[in-house]
N, C-alpha and C positions, 0 to 999 in steps of 0.2 A: 136393376136400378144401378145403372153407373155410375162409378163417382171419378169423379175430374181431380186427377191429383195434376199440379202444374210444377215444374222440374225448374229448377233456379242452379245454374250454372256459375261457379264463381273463377275466375279468371286469378291465378295469380302470378303477380309481377315478381319475377325476379331480382333482386336487386345485387346489383356485383360492384365490387372496392376495387378502382383502379389499382392494380399490381404498383404502381409508383408507390402508395398507401401501405402497402403490407408490409411488414419488417421482414427484412432479410433474415435466414438464417445464420449468418454473422452477426448481427443486431441481437438476436434472443441469443445467441452465446455469451454477447458482451451482458447483456442484460442479468444471465443467471451467473455468470462470472463475477458481475459487481455484487450481487447479495451474497456470494460464496466469500471473497474478499473483505467484503463489510462484516460477519461474521468471523470470522481469523480475525479479525484485525479487531474486536472488540473481545474476545475470549482472550487474545494476546496481555490486551490493556488490562482485563479482571487478573489474568497470572501477575502481571506486572505488579498490580497495586498487593496483590496478598505477597509477592517478595518482598516488595517496600516494608510491609509492618514487619515480616519476619527479621527484616534488616535492621530493625530499629527496636526491635524488642529485647531489651538487657536484660530477659530471662533464658535468654539463647545464648549457646555457647559461641566464643568469637568464629570459630571455623563455621559454623551456621550459619552466620547474622552475614559474614563474607561472601560465603557461597550463595545466600540469599540477594545479597546486593547484584554481583557478578550475574545471576539470574534475571532480575530485572531490567539490567541493563540488557541483557539479549531479550528480552521480551517486549522491551521499548523498541529494537532494532525490527522485531520482527512486526510487532504494531504499524509501525510505521510505512515497513515496508507492503502492509496488506491493506493499509488507507490508501497509499500512491496506485498501487495496484486496481484497486475498486474505483479512482476515480477516474483512471484510466478506461475501465473497462466499461464507466459510466458514459466517459464520452464517447465512446464508442459506441454504447447504446443511443447515443443521440442519431450518428450517419450524416452523409452529404461529405461533401468537396470542400475542403475548406484550407484555399492554399495559406493564406495569412495567419493562419492557426498553424498550421504545417509549420513555417517560419518561425515561428514563437516559439513552438514546443523545440526544433532540431537547436535555437538558440540555448533556450533555458537545458536541452541536454547537456550542450557543450559546458556550463555553469555549473551546474550540478555533476556532473563528472570531475570536471576539475577541482572541486570542493569537495570531494569524496576521495579523491586522490591526493588533497592537503592534508586530510582529516587524516590519512590509511599514515601519511609521511610522521605527522605528529606523532602519532601510536607510534610508531617503529622508535621514532628518537625517545621518546619516556617510558617506553620499555626497557630501553640499554639505559637511563635512566636510575631506575629500579633493580637494576643488576649490578651496577656502580659502586662497589663496597667502599668507595673514595667518598661519597657521597654523603651528606647527614642524614637522618632518619627521615626527618620531617620534610626533606626534598625529596626522598625515594617515597615517602609516602604520598607525597605531594601529586609528582608523577605515576603513582602505580592506580590515584583516581580520574587524572587527567588522562591514562590509558582506556579505563570505560568509558570516557566524556569523548573520545576520540573515535571508540570505537561505534558507540552511538552514535556521533555524525559521523562517520564513514556510511553506516547503515543506512542511515535517513538519506543523505546525499545520492548514494546509490541504487534506492529503493526511487528516489525522487529523476534520477537521472532514466532510468529506464522506462518508469510512466510516464516521460516527456517523448522517449522513443518511438514508445507504443503509439501513444497518441500522434506525435508525427506521422507515424506511419500508415495510419488510420485517416487521418486528415488529405493523406494524397494519396487515398484508396487501395494503396500495398497491401 
């Protein structure tokens, strides 16, 4: 007895994705850096909040509280820097040539650079007031507080300037 077996052959279609739709290595790296910078920014924010609580704690010594306040300011600078870098990497992951965006980022880069330089100059003036023994204690303390604020603003503007610079370079394909 012979058995009749039928053989069915399946033709497999190959699907190809146009190369223009595949992410580039630069796009992938920007996405990875976006995640990394976002995590670092969140970590700096958490550290800032802890340091703020220590600075407010009247059970801590004055030195510990002052150190925590300075650390909180540094953490805020780090947070802002990482958030700005994350935003630049996010834009880089989106890809494309955008000349109008490049011009906008270039203008913002100049504005943020000027604001950062202005904050740095203010910080230096306030540092001199802090050192000046001819100034009243309240003026010196106020200037010391302003130094911290100026440092935060300087870091914030410098980070934003760097983010705009990187975004502009990306927009022109550099």
